[in-house]
C-alpha positions in Angstrom: 14.3 -12.0 -21.5 18.0 -12.2 -20.9 18.5 -13.0 -17.2 21.6 -12.1 -15.1 23.7 -15.3 -14.6 24.0 -15.0 -10.8 20.5 -14.5 -9.8 18.9 -16.4 -12.6 21.1 -19.5 -11.9 19.9 -19.5 -8.4 16.2 -19.0 -8.9 15.2 -20.0 -12.5 13.0 -23.1 -12.5 13.3 -25.8 -15.1 10.0 -26.2 -16.8 9.9 -29.4 -18.8 7.3 -30.7 -21.3 4.7 -33.0 -19.9 3.6 -36.4 -21.1 -0.1 -37.0 -20.4 -1.7 -40.5 -20.5 -3.8 -41.4 -23.5 -7.5 -40.3 -23.5 -6.9 -37.5 -21.1 -10.0 -35.5 -20.0 -10.7 -32.5 -22.3 -10.2 -30.1 -19.3 -6.7 -31.6 -18.7 -5.9 -31.2 -22.4 -6.9 -27.6 -22.3 -4.6 -27.0 -19.4 -1.8 -28.6 -21.3 -2.5 -26.3 -24.3 -2.2 -23.2 -22.1 1.0 -24.6 -20.6 2.5 -25.0 -24.0 1.6 -21.4 -24.9 3.5 -20.3 -21.8 6.5 -22.4 -22.6 6.5 -20.8 -26.1 6.3 -17.4 -24.4 9.2 -18.4 -22.1 11.4 -19.3 -25.0 10.6 -16.1 -27.0 10.9 -13.8 -23.9 14.6 -14.6 -23.6 15.4 -12.1 -26.3 13.3 -9.3 -24.8 13.3 -7.4 -21.5 10.3 -5.1 -22.2 7.3 -4.6 -20.0 5.0 -5.6 -22.9 6.6 -9.1 -22.8 6.0 -9.3 -19.1 2.4 -8.2 -19.5 1.8 -10.9 -22.1 3.2 -13.5 -19.8 0.9 -12.4 -17.0 -2.1 -12.6 -19.4 -1.2 -16.1 -20.5 -0.8 -17.2 -16.9 -4.2 -15.8 -16.0 -5.7 -17.9 -18.8 -3.9 -21.0 -17.5 -5.5 -20.5 -14.1 -8.9 -20.2 -15.7 -8.4 -23.7 -17.2 -7.0 -25.0 -13.8 -10.2 -23.8 -12.2 -12.3 -25.7 -14.8 -10.2 -28.8 -14.1 -10.6 -28.5 -10.3 -14.3 -28.0 -10.7 -14.7 -31.5 -12.2 -16.3 -34.0 -9.8 -13.8 -36.6 -11.1 -10.9 -34.3 -10.0 -12.4 -33.4 -6.7 -13.1 -37.1 -5.9 -9.6 -38.1 -6.7 -7.8 -35.3 -4.7 -10.1 -35.5 -1.7 -9.0 -39.0 -0.8 -6.9 -39.1 2.4 -3.8 -40.7 0.8 -3.6 -37.7 -1.6 -4.0 -35.0 0.9 -0.3 -34.1 0.9 -0.6 -33.2 -2.8 -3.4 -30.8 -2.0 -1.5 -29.4 1.0 1.4 -28.7 -1.3 -0.8 -27.0 -3.8 -2.4 -24.9 -1.0 1.0 -23.9 0.3 2.1 -22.9 -3.2 -1.0 -20.9 -3.8 -0.4 -18.9 -0.7 3.1 -18.1 -1.7 2.0 -17.0 -5.1 -0.8 -14.8 -3.6 1.7 -13.1 -1.3 4.2 -12.6 -4.1 1.5 -11.3 -6.5 -0.1 -8.9 -3.9 3.3 -7.6 -2.7 4.6 -7.0 -6.2 1.4 -5.3 -7.3 1.6 -2.9 -4.3 5.3 -2.3 -5.0 4.7 -1.5 -8.7 1.7 0.7 -7.9 3.9 2.7 -5.5 6.5 3.1 -8.1 3.9 4.2 -10.6 2.8 6.9 -8.1 6.4 8.1 -7.8 6.7 8.3 -11.5 3.6 10.5 -11.8 4.8 12.8 -9.0 8.1 13.2 -10.9 6.3 13.9 -14.2 4.3 16.6 -12.5 7.4 18.1 -10.8 9.4 18.2 -14.0 6.6 19.9 -15.8 6.7 22.8 -13.3 10.5 23.2 -13.6 12.4 25.3 -16.1 15.2 24.1 -18.3 18.5 24.0 -16.4 16.8 24.2 -13.0 19.2 22.9 -10.3 16.2 21.7 -8.4 16.0 18.7 -10.7 18.5 17.0 -8.5 16.0 16.5 -5.7 13.4 15.1 -8.2 15.9 12.6 -9.7 17.0 11.6 -6.2 13.4 10.8 -5.3 13.1 8.5 -8.3 16.3 6.6 -7.6 15.3 6.2 -4.0 12.0 4.6 -5.1 13.8 2.4 -7.6 16.1 1.0 -4.9 13.2 0.4 -2.5 11.3 -1.5 -5.2 14.4 -3.5 -6.1 14.8 -4.5 -2.4 11.1 -5.5 -2.1 11.1 -7.6 -5.3 14.2 -9.4 -4.1 12.3 -10.5 -1.0 9.4 -11.6 -3.1 11.6 -13.6 -5.4 13.2 -15.4 -2.4 9.9 -16.2 -0.9 8.7 -18.0 -4.0 11.4 -20.7 -3.9 10.3 -23.9 -2.1 11.1 -27.4 -3.3 8.2 -29.4 -4.8 7.6 -33.0 -3.8 9.7 -35.4 -5.8 8.2 -38.3 -7.7 4.7 -39.6 -8.2 5.4 -43.1 -7.0 2.9 -42.9 -4.2 0.0 -42.1 -6.5 -2.4 -44.8 -7.6 -0.9 -45.9 -11.0 -4.2 -47.1 -12.4 -5.9 -43.7 -11.9 -4.8 -42.0 -15.1 -6.9 -38.9 -14.4 -5.3 -38.3 -11.1 -1.8 -38.8 -12.5 -2.6 -36.3 -15.3 -4.1 -33.8 -12.9 -1.1 -33.9 -10.6 1.3 -33.5 -13.5 -0.3 -30.5 -15.0 -0.7 -28.9 -11.5 3.0 -29.3 -10.8 3.8 -27.9 -14.2 1.5 -25.0 -13.4 3.4 -24.3 -10.2 6.8 -24.4 -12.1 5.6 -22.0 -14.8 4.1 -19.7 -12.2 7.4 -19.4 -10.5 9.1 -18.9 -13.9 6.7 -16.0 -14.8 7.2 -14.3 -11.5 10.9 -14.8 -11.8 10.9 -12.9 -15.1 8.7 -10.2 -13.7 10.8 -9.7 -10.6 14.1 -9.6 -12.5 12.6 -7.0 -14.8 11.6 -4.8 -11.8 14.9 -5.3 -10.0 17.0 -4.2 -13.0 20.3 -2.6 -11.9 19.8 0.9 -10.6 22.2 3.6 -11.8 23.9 5.9 -9.3 21.8 9.0 -8.5 24.6 11.1 -10.1 25.9 9.0 -12.9 29.0 10.1 -14.9 28.8 10.5 -18.6 31.0 7.4 -18.9 28.6 5.3 -16.9 25.7 6.2 -19.2 27.7 5.3 -22.2 28.8 2.1 -20.6 25.2 1.2 -19.9 24.3 1.6 -23.6 27.3 -0.4 -24.7 26.3 -3.3 -22.5 22.8 -3.3 -23.8 21.7 -2.1 -27.2 19.1 0.7 -27.2 16.5 -1.8 -28.4 17.1 -4.0 -25.3 17.0 -1.2 -22.7 13.8 -1.7 -20.7 11.5 1.0 -19.5 13.0 1.3 -16.1 16.6 1.5 -17.4 15.4 4.1 -20.0 14.2 6.4 -17.3 17.3 5.8 -15.2 19.5 7.1 -18.1 17.1 9.9 -19.1 16.9 11.3 -15.5 20.6 10.7 -14.9 21.4 12.8 -18.0 19.4 15.7 -16.4 22.1 16.0 -13.7 24.9 16.6 -16.2 24.8 20.3 -16.9 25.2 21.5 -20.5 26.1 25.0 -21.7 23.6 24.5 -24.5 20.1 25.5 -23.5 18.6 23.7 -26.5 20.4 20.5 -25.4 19.0 20.9 -21.9 15.5 21.2 -23.3 16.0 18.0 -25.4 17.1 16.1 -22.3 14.0 17.3 -20.4 11.7 16.2 -23.2 13.5 12.9 -23.4 12.9 12.4 -19.7 9.2 13.1 -20.0 8.9 10.7 -22.9 10.6 7.9 -20.9 8.5 8.6 -17.8 5.3 8.5 -19.9 6.4 5.1 -21.3 7.2 3.8 -17.8 3.9 5.0 -16.4 2.0 3.1 -19.1 4.2 0.0 -18.4 3.7 0.1 -14.7 -0.1 0.5 -15.2 -0.2 -2.6 -17.5 1.7 -4.7 -15.0 -0.5 -3.6 -12.1 -3.6 -4.4 -14.1 -2.2 -7.8 -15.0 -1.2 -8.6 -11.4 -4.7 -7.6 -10.1 -6.4 -9.9 -12.6 -4.0 -12.7 -11.8 -4.5 -12.2 -8.0 -8.2 -12.7 -8.4 -7.7 -16.0 -10.2 -5.2 -17.2 -7.7 -7.7 -16.5 -4.9 -10.4 -18.5 -6.9 -8.0 -21.4 -7.4 -7.2 -21.5 -3.7 -10.9 -21.5 -2.9 -11.4 -24.6 -5.1 -8.5 -26.4 -3.3 -9.9 -25.5 0.1 -13.3 -26.8 -0.9 -11.7 -30.1 -2.1 -10.0 -30.5 1.3 -13.3 -29.9 3.2 -15.0 -32.8 1.4 
């Protein structure tokens, strides 16, 4: 997904490839395989801003956390991380897991609220006639909801950012398994932030003015090709065009139909994101439980 230079530069994490020691445990290798899938997704997603791409990223992240749980369930891993000298690493992971849970839950609620607004607007437009001046209140309600979601997602994005501990010098060098575990867990933290970064930038796409001019709609299409306009931006433009009255009744009918099609697509997209976040939320909770159990040993 193409990210805005200002916000992306401030928040985009740098996910590097990892170098595991020889003879890594199979569970660690499986985590690495999932990490590599996500890195491939990250590279390919730079050319797409569609909800489908975001949903795939959430699905891959969910699979990664399944593998992380397998790794944390190993007695070898639990024994290594439960040692007193390594408690700060577990503390860091616990702190990160709480931030991810908050961001995931808040974003899920925000997207679900937006989906409800979309459905209300769909219902309202179905009851209205072509050229009905009452469309203005319907469109205004949509843009109000968009601005609210944009504000909430900006807060979630800011809450994710916290520096990770630098270096692995304090770890026991002869414990290859511990080194491998810490490396993949840190990589998981970085890729988690990256996925949420992409999701939140998608949700906080620039909102058009409630009463856009014909020129602003044309300018929006010039800046982004039709293929790269995401579902939110598509509804922005479709609803914005409803406020520009036309003397041609047939044209007004086409604009109403276009708005309904765009709203249907956005409804499906929001539903997919909500489902993906709900599944990920459950796995984040399970991962946190594993970490808390390790600390209690």
